[in-house]
C-alpha positions in Angstrom: 97.9 84.0 89.3 94.8 81.8 88.6 94.5 78.8 90.9 92.1 75.8 90.9 91.4 74.4 94.4 89.7 71.0 94.6 89.0 70.2 98.3 85.9 68.4 99.5 86.0 69.8 103.1 83.7 72.8 102.6 85.0 74.8 105.6 88.7 74.3 104.6 87.9 75.0 101.0 86.3 78.3 101.9 89.2 79.2 104.3 91.9 78.5 101.6 89.9 80.3 98.9 89.6 83.4 101.1 93.3 83.3 102.1 94.5 83.0 98.5 92.1 85.6 97.2 93.3 88.1 99.9 96.8 87.4 98.7 95.9 88.4 95.1 95.2 85.0 93.5 92.2 84.4 91.4 90.6 81.2 92.6 88.1 78.7 91.2 87.1 76.2 93.8 85.3 72.9 93.7 84.5 69.9 95.9 84.9 66.7 94.0 87.1 65.2 91.2 84.5 65.4 88.5 84.1 69.2 89.0 87.9 69.5 89.1 88.2 67.9 85.6 85.5 70.1 84.2 87.4 73.2 85.4 90.8 71.9 84.2 89.5 71.2 80.7 87.8 74.6 80.5 90.4 77.1 81.6 94.2 77.5 82.0 95.7 77.6 85.5 99.0 78.7 86.9 98.7 76.0 89.6 96.3 73.4 90.9 95.7 72.4 94.5 94.2 68.9 94.7 93.0 66.9 97.7 93.5 63.1 97.3 90.4 61.8 99.0 87.6 63.4 97.0 84.1 62.2 96.1 83.4 60.8 92.6 87.0 60.9 91.3 90.0 60.9 93.6 92.9 63.3 93.2 95.3 60.7 91.9 92.8 59.9 89.0 92.2 63.6 88.3 96.0 64.1 87.9 96.3 61.0 85.8 93.7 62.3 83.4 95.1 65.8 83.4 98.6 64.5 82.5 97.2 62.0 79.9 95.5 65.0 78.2 98.9 66.7 77.8 98.1 69.6 80.2 101.2 70.5 82.4 99.6 72.8 85.0 101.7 72.6 88.2 99.9 70.5 90.8 100.2 70.4 94.6 98.6 67.6 96.5 97.1 68.9 99.7 96.1 65.9 101.7 95.9 64.0 105.1 97.3 60.9 103.4 100.8 61.1 104.8 102.4 57.6 104.1 105.6 57.4 102.1 103.7 55.2 99.7 101.1 57.9 99.0 103.7 60.6 98.7 105.7 58.5 96.2 102.6 57.7 94.2 101.6 61.3 94.1 104.9 62.6 92.9 105.5 59.7 90.5 102.0 60.3 88.9 103.1 63.8 87.9 102.5 66.1 90.9 105.0 68.9 91.5 104.6 68.9 95.2 102.9 67.1 98.1 101.9 68.9 101.3 100.5 67.1 104.3 97.5 68.4 106.4 97.5 70.1 108.8 99.6 72.7 107.1 100.8 76.3 107.3 99.2 78.8 104.8 102.6 80.5 104.6 104.1 77.2 103.5 101.3 76.6 101.0 101.8 80.0 99.3 105.6 79.6 99.4 105.2 76.2 97.6 102.9 77.8 95.1 105.5 80.5 94.3 108.2 77.8 94.0 106.3 75.7 91.5 105.2 78.7 89.4 108.8 80.0 89.3 109.7 76.8 87.5 106.9 77.4 85.0 108.2 80.8 84.2 111.9 79.8 84.5 112.5 82.3 87.3 115.2 81.5 89.9 114.0 83.6 92.8 111.0 85.6 94.0 112.2 88.9 92.5 110.7 90.1 89.2 112.2 93.1 87.5 112.2 95.3 84.4 114.2 98.5 84.2 113.9 100.1 87.7 110.6 98.4 88.5 110.9 95.4 90.9 108.4 93.1 92.4 109.1 90.9 95.4 106.6 88.0 95.1 107.5 86.7 98.6 107.1 90.0 100.4 104.3 91.1 98.1 105.9 94.5 97.5 106.4 96.6 94.4 109.0 99.3 94.0 110.1 101.7 91.2 113.5 103.1 91.9 113.4 104.0 95.6 109.6 104.6 95.5 107.4 102.0 97.2 104.2 101.5 95.1 101.0 100.4 96.8 98.7 98.3 94.7 95.3 96.7 95.2 95.1 92.9 95.0 93.9 93.0 91.4 96.4 95.6 90.3 99.2 93.5 91.8 97.9 90.3 90.1 97.8 92.0 86.7 101.2 93.6 87.1 102.7 90.2 88.2 101.2 88.6 85.1 102.7 91.3 82.9 106.1 90.9 84.5 106.1 87.2 84.1 105.4 87.8 80.4 107.5 90.9 79.9 108.0 91.6 76.2 105.0 89.4 75.2 101.8 91.1 74.0 98.9 89.9 76.0 95.3 90.3 74.8 92.6 91.8 77.0 90.8 88.5 76.9 93.9 86.6 78.0 94.5 88.9 80.9 90.9 88.8 81.9 90.7 85.0 81.8 93.9 84.7 83.7 93.1 87.2 86.5 89.4 86.7 87.1 87.6 83.5 88.0 84.4 82.0 86.6 82.3 83.9 89.1 83.3 87.3 87.7 80.4 89.3 86.1 82.0 92.7 85.7 82.2 95.1 82.7 83.8 94.3 79.4 86.4 97.1 79.8 87.6 95.9 83.2 91.2 95.2 81.9 91.4 98.7 80.4 90.3 100.2 83.7 92.9 98.4 85.7 95.7 99.1 83.2 94.8 102.8 83.6 95.2 102.4 87.4 98.5 100.7 87.0 99.8 103.3 84.5 99.0 106.1 87.0 101.0 104.4 89.7 103.8 102.8 87.6 104.4 105.2 84.7 102.9 108.6 85.2 105.9 110.1 87.0 108.6 108.5 84.8 110.0 109.2 81.4 110.6 105.5 80.7 107.1 104.2 80.2 106.8 100.4 80.8 103.1 99.6 80.1 102.4 99.9 76.3 99.2 99.5 74.3 99.5 97.5 71.1 96.5 98.7 69.1 94.1 95.9 68.2 96.1 93.3 70.2 96.4 94.2 73.9 99.1 95.2 76.3 102.8 94.5 76.8 105.3 95.3 79.5 108.6 96.5 78.1 111.1 99.3 78.3 110.4 102.3 76.1 112.1 102.0 72.8 
């Protein structure tokens, strides 16, 4: 999933970014509200983590402008402002969640999974198609009884395909969703990772799940 992190404490920003990246998320990070709005109006995000007390534009105003524009990205406020008044203001202004500093990284990632489940209308952390299952909480993938080990990027692409099973996704959409603005790789990066996934997910099975739609992109569906 692609996440925007807006946090003005540089050390904390770097720590959160590294943690989320190691968990397979693609992260764009910034340090003030103006930068956050630039990112939010340039790309699509699965979730946004906003500090409240940021330079230039605070988190409440960033969220107000985001919602006023019609964008419904799920938003978590991550802030030291812990009064009931602040929490009520944050939630009433359109935030999906409000987490107080100091916080547990496990809780933050659990809350990210919870708000994105609502986006994809999923009731639990288990995604499945045919005999392929992904446990987003445990970060595991299994086909039948076989545990499948994936790299962080392979996992992220498969998760995106599983969230959108039956929907054809273009190479550009997959790339924009999985890689952040700092990525400077080759133009065929999506094709390369799809080959990796096919080798692990499909090669030993008659029921192929990852399909190429010529001229369009890729789709995850049962063989028909």
